Backbone as CSV, one residue per row, in Angstrom:
resi,resn,N_x,N_y,N_z,CA_x,CA_y,CA_z,C_x,C_y,C_z
1,UNK,39.318,82.567,165.688,39.850,83.919,165.736,41.377,83.900,165.708
2,UNK,41.965,82.874,166.305,43.417,82.754,166.331,43.973,82.562,164.918
3,UNK,43.256,81.791,164.078,43.702,81.568,162.703,43.728,82.877,161.919
4,UNK,42.714,83.718,162.137,42.668,85.005,161.447,43.869,85.862,161.842
5,UNK,44.227,85.870,163.110,45.374,86.647,163.587,46.671,86.172,162.961
6,UNK,46.845,84.869,162.852,48.056,84.317,162.247,48.118,84.674,160.763
7,UNK,46.984,84.569,160.083,46.941,84.910,158.659,47.236,86.395,158.458
8,UNK,46.692,87.249,159.310,46.924,88.690,159.202,48.402,89.022,159.406
9,UNK,49.031,88.417,160.391,50.458,88.660,160.648,51.289,88.172,159.466
10,UNK,50.975,87.005,158.943,51.697,86.453,157.796,51.556,87.366,156.576
11,UNK,50.361,87.893,156.349,50.130,88.800,155.220,50.941,90.086,155.374
12,UNK,51.027,90.609,156.585,51.826,91.812,156.829,53.302,91.554,156.577
13,UNK,53.785,90.399,156.981,55.192,90.057,156.760,55.477,89.970,155.262
14,UNK,54.596,89.330,154.515,54.785,89.228,153.068,54.745,90.595,152.397
15,UNK,53.847,91.443,152.849,53.729,92.782,152.259,54.970,93.615,152.534
16,UNK,55.580,93.449,153.694,56.760,94.237,154.031,57.988,93.760,153.271
17,UNK,57.952,92.565,152.724,59.081,92.008,151.988,58.902,92.148,150.481
18,UNK,58.123,93.099,150.059,57.846,93.218,148.635,59.124,93.556,147.871
19,UNK,59.252,92.967,146.714,60.431,93.208,145.898,60.208,94.458,145.057
20,UNK,61.298,95.059,144.593,61.148,96.269,143.791,60.498,95.971,142.444
21,UNK,59.828,96.974,141.915,59.212,96.883,140.595,60.213,97.392,139.564
22,UNK,60.434,96.610,138.515,61.385,96.994,137.474,60.630,97.235,136.165
23,UNK,60.787,98.418,135.622,60.251,98.766,134.305,61.456,99.015,133.407
24,UNK,61.470,98.434,132.222,62.626,98.635,131.367,62.217,98.727,129.909
25,UNK,63.102,99.325,129.131,62.880,99.462,127.704,64.243,99.439,127.024
26,UNK,64.280,98.941,125.795,65.535,98.895,125.065,65.272,98.959,123.569
27,UNK,66.324,99.297,122.845,66.264,99.329,121.389,66.548,97.919,120.887
28,UNK,65.567,97.289,120.292,65.710,95.892,119.872,66.620,95.725,118.654
29,UNK,67.009,96.827,118.010,67.897,96.726,116.849,69.373,96.765,117.236
30,UNK,69.662,96.969,118.510,71.039,97.114,118.981,71.677,95.743,119.202
31,UNK,72.959,95.634,118.847,73.741,94.443,119.159,74.380,94.667,120.533
32,UNK,73.776,94.138,121.565,74.235,94.380,122.935,75.615,93.790,123.202
33,UNK,75.997,92.772,122.450,77.297,92.134,122.659,78.458,93.038,122.227
34,UNK,78.171,94.087,121.451,79.234,94.985,120.992,79.657,95.990,122.062
35,UNK,78.909,96.077,123.136,79.233,97.018,124.208,80.073,96.313,125.265
36,UNK,81.365,96.657,125.300,82.299,95.992,126.224,82.864,96.933,127.286
37,UNK,82.821,98.254,127.031,83.372,99.219,127.985,82.320,100.259,128.336
38,UNK,82.427,100.813,129.527,81.444,101.776,130.021,82.143,102.860,130.832
39,UNK,81.413,103.927,131.096,81.848,104.978,132.007,80.601,105.515,132.697
40,UNK,80.634,105.566,134.007,79.494,106.085,134.767,79.656,107.592,134.900
41,UNK,78.707,108.319,134.369,78.753,109.766,134.472,78.432,110.184,135.901
42,UNK,79.007,111.303,136.356,78.721,111.765,137.721,77.223,111.970,137.929
43,UNK,76.753,111.560,139.081,75.333,111.681,139.406,75.059,113.110,139.845
44,UNK,74.224,113.809,139.105,73.854,115.191,139.413,72.461,115.183,140.022
45,UNK,72.356,114.726,141.248,71.042,114.534,141.846,71.029,115.078,143.266
46,UNK,70.161,116.035,143.525,70.103,116.637,144.854,69.380,115.753,145.864
47,UNK,68.651,114.720,145.398,67.947,113.828,146.320,68.898,112.892,147.056
48,UNK,70.036,112.623,146.438,70.975,111.667,147.004,72.113,112.385,147.714
49,UNK,72.486,111.878,148.861,73.641,112.421,149.567,74.905,111.992,148.834
50,UNK,76.016,112.621,149.178,77.293,112.259,148.552,77.639,110.797,148.826
51,UNK,77.340,110.325,150.030,77.634,108.919,150.350,76.709,107.973,149.579
52,UNK,75.452,108.382,149.345,74.540,107.576,148.526,75.042,107.497,147.085
53,UNK,75.470,108.637,146.548,75.980,108.665,145.180,77.202,107.766,145.039
54,UNK,78.092,107.853,146.016,79.304,107.020,145.995,78.935,105.540,146.063
55,UNK,77.979,105.198,146.917,77.557,103.799,147.061,76.941,103.276,145.766
56,UNK,76.133,104.091,145.106,75.508,103.675,143.846,76.566,103.449,142.770
57,UNK,77.520,104.371,142.659,78.583,104.232,141.655,79.420,102.985,141.930
58,UNK,79.784,102.755,143.191,80.575,101.567,143.534,79.807,100.284,143.234
59,UNK,78.530,100.256,143.580,77.713,99.067,143.323,77.563,98.825,141.824
60,UNK,77.323,99.893,141.067,77.219,99.754,139.609,78.529,99.254,139.011
61,UNK,79.654,99.839,139.448,80.964,99.392,138.958,81.178,97.911,139.236
62,UNK,80.945,97.511,140.471,81.133,96.104,140.847,80.234,95.192,140.023
63,UNK,78.980,95.594,139.853,78.024,94.766,139.116,78.396,94.655,137.643
64,UNK,78.697,95.785,137.010,79.034,95.763,135.586,80.322,94.981,135.340
65,UNK,81.304,95.133,136.225,82.555,94.393,136.067,82.359,92.903,136.307
66,UNK,81.416,92.545,137.175,81.150,91.122,137.401,80.546,90.462,136.162
67,UNK,79.950,91.258,135.271,79.413,90.743,134.009,80.453,90.796,132.887
68,UNK,81.681,91.192,133.214,82.759,91.183,132.226,82.983,92.492,131.503
69,UNK,82.289,93.553,131.875,82.503,94.854,131.246,83.673,95.560,131.917
70,UNK,84.315,96.453,131.178,85.468,97.196,131.688,85.144,98.685,131.719
71,UNK,85.608,99.339,132.787,85.445,100.789,132.879,86.539,101.447,132.048
72,UNK,86.162,102.469,131.277,87.109,103.127,130.388,86.734,104.597,130.254
73,UNK,87.733,105.457,130.091,87.491,106.890,129.986,86.689,107.238,128.726
74,UNK,87.049,106.632,127.593,86.276,106.812,126.361,85.613,105.463,126.087
75,UNK,84.353,105.319,126.535,83.710,104.002,126.546,82.840,103.725,125.314
76,UNK,82.408,102.464,125.218,81.407,102.087,124.218,80.046,102.675,124.597
77,UNK,79.782,102.736,125.901,78.541,103.355,126.364,78.762,104.034,127.705
78,UNK,77.918,105.017,127.967,77.980,105.709,129.254,76.743,105.341,130.069
79,UNK,76.888,105.458,131.367,75.806,105.116,132.288,75.346,106.393,132.981
80,UNK,74.063,106.690,132.878,73.456,107.819,133.585,72.555,107.263,134.674
81,UNK,72.565,107.917,135.836,71.740,107.474,136.963,70.963,108.668,137.504
82,UNK,69.665,108.455,137.750,68.796,109.477,138.327,67.984,108.857,139.458
83,UNK,67.684,109.666,140.458,66.825,109.209,141.557,65.608,110.120,141.639
84,UNK,64.516,109.559,142.150,63.290,110.337,142.296,62.525,109.837,143.513
85,UNK,61.847,110.759,144.173,60.955,110.419,145.286,59.580,110.963,144.937
86,UNK,58.559,110.187,145.223,57.201,110.635,144.938,56.225,109.904,145.845
87,UNK,54.980,110.341,145.801,53.933,109.722,146.613,52.853,109.146,145.707
88,UNK,52.321,108.015,146.125,51.148,107.456,145.454,49.993,107.509,146.437
89,UNK,48.845,107.881,145.933,47.656,107.990,146.777,46.658,106.939,146.317
90,UNK,46.204,106.148,147.256,45.221,105.107,146.974,43.954,105.436,147.750
91,UNK,42.851,105.575,147.033,41.579,105.891,147.684,40.618,104.721,147.537
92,UNK,40.175,104.225,148.639,39.176,103.163,148.671,38.018,103.627,149.540
93,UNK,36.868,103.092,149.280,35.697,103.433,150.076,35.095,102.166,150.652
94,UNK,34.740,102.247,151.910,34.068,101.147,152.584,32.627,101.563,152.803
95,UNK,31.709,100.736,152.376,30.295,101.068,152.501,29.654,100.373,153.687
96,UNK,28.815,101.105,154.393,28.041,100.560,155.504,26.572,100.824,155.187
97,UNK,25.765,99.786,155.222,24.355,99.965,154.905,23.501,99.165,155.874
98,UNK,22.374,99.743,156.222,21.401,99.077,157.092,20.050,99.205,156.403
99,UNK,19.211,98.200,156.477,17.917,98.298,155.820,16.902,97.349,156.432
100,UNK,15.679,97.542,156.046,14.589,96.662,156.473,13.932,96.110,155.218
101,UNK,13.312,94.963,155.351,12.744,94.307,154.179,11.424,94.932,153.734
102,UNK,10.431,94.920,154.557,9.141,95.420,154.094,8.772,96.751,154.731
103,UNK,9.612,97.278,155.575,9.307,98.557,156.199,9.850,99.731,155.423
104,UNK,10.504,99.496,154.328,11.059,100.513,153.449,12.018,101.470,154.133
105,UNK,12.597,101.103,155.232,13.572,101.968,155.895,14.970,101.566,155.432
106,UNK,15.888,102.497,155.430,17.256,102.175,155.028,18.214,103.270,155.423
107,UNK,19.472,102.928,155.461,20.518,103.873,155.819,21.780,103.425,155.092
108,UNK,22.517,104.337,154.527,23.750,103.972,153.832,24.819,105.020,154.056
109,UNK,26.054,104.596,154.066,27.170,105.524,154.244,28.410,104.945,153.575
110,UNK,29.242,105.816,153.066,30.535,105.411,152.518,31.620,106.079,153.337
111,UNK,32.589,105.301,153.728,33.689,105.818,154.536,34.955,105.785,153.677
112,UNK,35.542,106.962,153.417,36.755,106.961,152.594,37.957,106.445,153.388
113,UNK,38.785,105.666,152.721,40.034,105.179,153.312,41.152,105.515,152.334
114,UNK,41.897,106.557,152.649,42.960,107.021,151.767,44.309,106.635,152.350
115,UNK,45.152,106.076,151.511,46.500,105.694,151.937,47.516,106.401,151.045
116,UNK,48.505,107.017,151.664,49.578,107.680,150.938,50.850,106.871,151.159
117,UNK,51.501,106.493,150.058,52.740,105.720,150.142,53.869,106.524,149.529
118,UNK,54.986,106.597,150.239,56.171,107.263,149.724,56.991,106.256,148.937
119,UNK,57.370,106.633,147.722,58.109,105.748,146.827,59.452,106.367,146.459
120,UNK,60.399,105.495,146.133,61.726,105.897,145.663,61.984,105.159,144.359
121,UNK,62.483,105.866,143.358,62.826,105.197,142.102,64.248,105.558,141.693
122,UNK,64.892,104.588,141.086,66.246,104.756,140.574,66.195,104.430,139.083
123,UNK,66.628,105.381,138.253,66.645,105.190,136.804,68.084,105.003,136.357
124,UNK,68.330,103.943,135.601,69.656,103.665,135.050,69.515,103.647,133.533
125,UNK,70.345,104.461,132.865,70.302,104.551,131.406,71.657,104.180,130.822
126,UNK,71.644,103.439,129.720,72.844,103.144,128.955,72.723,103.905,127.639
127,UNK,73.711,104.776,127.381,73.700,105.638,126.201,74.935,105.326,125.357
128,UNK,74.738,105.112,124.072,75.840,104.801,123.169,76.885,105.914,123.225
129,UNK,78.153,105.538,123.352,79.230,106.516,123.473,79.491,107.291,122.204
130,UNK,79.196,106.709,121.056,79.462,107.365,119.782,78.261,108.167,119.289
131,UNK,77.104,107.548,119.247,75.916,108.213,118.695,75.128,109.007,119.730
132,UNK,75.417,108.799,120.999,74.719,109.465,122.116,73.237,109.094,122.172
133,UNK,72.882,107.950,121.617,71.484,107.522,121.637,71.254,106.527,122.771
134,UNK,70.128,106.688,123.413,69.738,105.803,124.507,69.381,104.442,123.920
135,UNK,70.009,103.369,124.447,69.667,102.048,123.927,69.107,101.112,124.985
136,UNK,69.191,101.483,126.261,68.592,100.662,127.325,68.310,101.555,128.528
137,UNK,67.165,101.323,129.174,66.798,102.085,130.367,66.008,101.185,131.305
138,UNK,66.319,101.302,132.591,65.549,100.589,133.618,65.156,101.584,134.698
139,UNK,63.910,101.489,135.146,63.424,102.284,136.270,62.994,101.287,137.336
140,UNK,63.625,101.386,138.498,63.336,100.460,139.591,62.671,101.248,140.704
141,UNK,61.491,100.795,141.136,60.708,101.500,142.154,60.554,100.626,143.386
142,UNK,60.574,101.283,144.542,60.368,100.565,145.794,59.793,101.519,146.833
143,UNK,59.389,100.966,147.947,58.856,101.765,149.043,59.992,102.518,149.724
144,UNK,59.735,103.761,150.063,60.767,104.564,150.707,60.950,104.181,152.172
145,UNK,60.059,103.376,152.712,60.184,102.969,154.115,61.403,102.091,154.341
146,UNK,61.995,101.579,153.253,63.180,100.735,153.366,64.461,101.554,153.459
147,UNK,64.353,102.880,153.555,65.526,103.750,153.525,65.706,104.507,154.836
148,UNK,65.563,103.812,155.949,65.592,104.485,157.241,66.985,104.890,157.701
149,UNK,67.981,104.052,157.477,69.335,104.399,157.896,70.316,104.064,156.776
150,UNK,71.572,104.447,156.962,72.564,104.288,155.893,72.784,102.824,155.524
151,UNK,72.794,101.943,156.497,73.002,100.521,156.209,71.859,99.963,155.350
152,UNK,70.622,100.328,155.692,69.470,99.893,154.898,69.523,100.473,153.487
153,UNK,69.982,101.715,153.379,70.074,102.359,152.068,71.079,101.623,151.179
154,UNK,72.222,101.246,151.750,73.239,100.534,150.974,72.709,99.194,150.477
155,UNK,72.017,98.475,151.354,71.425,97.195,150.955,70.360,97.400,149.882
156,UNK,69.585,98.467,150.026,68.537,98.762,149.046,69.139,99.099,147.682
157,UNK,70.204,99.900,147.656,70.848,100.235,146.385,71.369,98.973,145.702
158,UNK,71.968,98.068,146.467,72.421,96.783,145.907,71.255,96.030,145.278
159,UNK,70.141,95.970,146.008,68.961,95.242,145.533,68.383,95.883,144.268
160,UNK,68.294,97.217,144.250,67.716,97.918,143.101,68.582,97.756,141.851
161,UNK,69.884,97.914,142.008,70.791,97.801,140.863,70.809,96.370,140.335
162,UNK,70.831,95.415,141.237,70.799,94.005,140.827,69.516,93.687,140.061
163,UNK,68.386,94.169,140.567,67.097,93.930,139.902,67.073,94.573,138.517
164,UNK,67.637,95.773,138.394,67.650,96.462,137.097,68.520,95.718,136.094
165,UNK,69.723,95.330,136.496,70.652,94.700,135.560,70.207,93.304,135.131
166,UNK,69.326,92.687,135.894,68.785,91.384,135.479,67.906,91.523,134.239
167,UNK,67.545,92.744,133.897,66.701,92.999,132.725,67.509,93.522,131.530
168,UNK,68.839,93.464,131.612,69.678,93.953,130.513,69.958,92.821,129.525
169,UNK,69.509,92.953,128.272,69.684,91.879,127.292,71.140,91.551,126.971
170,UNK,72.058,92.463,127.231,73.469,92.173,126.991,74.001,91.086,127.907
171,UNK,73.408,90.949,129.081,73.813,89.913,130.030,72.936,88.680,129.902
172,UNK,71.706,88.888,129.454,70.730,87.807,129.317,70.124,87.879,127.915
173,UNK,70.819,87.332,126.901,70.342,87.452,125.512,68.931,86.907,125.282
174,UNK,68.479,86.001,126.130,67.130,85.454,125.945,66.047,86.509,126.161
175,UNK,66.407,87.674,126.731,65.428,88.742,126.922,65.107,89.478,125.620
176,UNK,65.992,89.386,124.634,65.782,90.102,123.376,64.639,89.445,122.617
177,UNK,63.646,90.264,122.284,62.482,89.772,121.540,62.754,89.886,120.051
178,UNK,62.323,88.901,119.301,62.508,88.930,117.840,61.481,89.810,117.180
């Protein structure tokens, strides 16, 4: 019984440390190396506080500049950022059954187990400055339980932006599919 308890605690710890999910898409015909300057458009999002918006912009600036890009008023591409909160509902059923072999008696029941999870997603878009066409987008999703206080939120924004930019082919050319 002690082994089961240790395994259960270990599983809970692993589940609480889940990494964000990154979904991304890009235009494979684009030469990503031609984009050297950017400008982050103001975040028009009522879900984020002013301090959250400022933290996201600062983190994005620091991250993009660490990859060698320069911020410019009239850029090669602009950066749009959106936030979203939503719930996912998971419904599972647990069955309980009792029966007899030759007495033809039986009993069955299904017990619903519904779990609601609050999620937070951050969408980052890169839009060509000249043609205004979207050439790269990342949507990063995570559990909203990681956003309890301002310090946790700042760490989460760093983690989400870092995870998203790891999927940008301009920084990692090996991601571009032929």
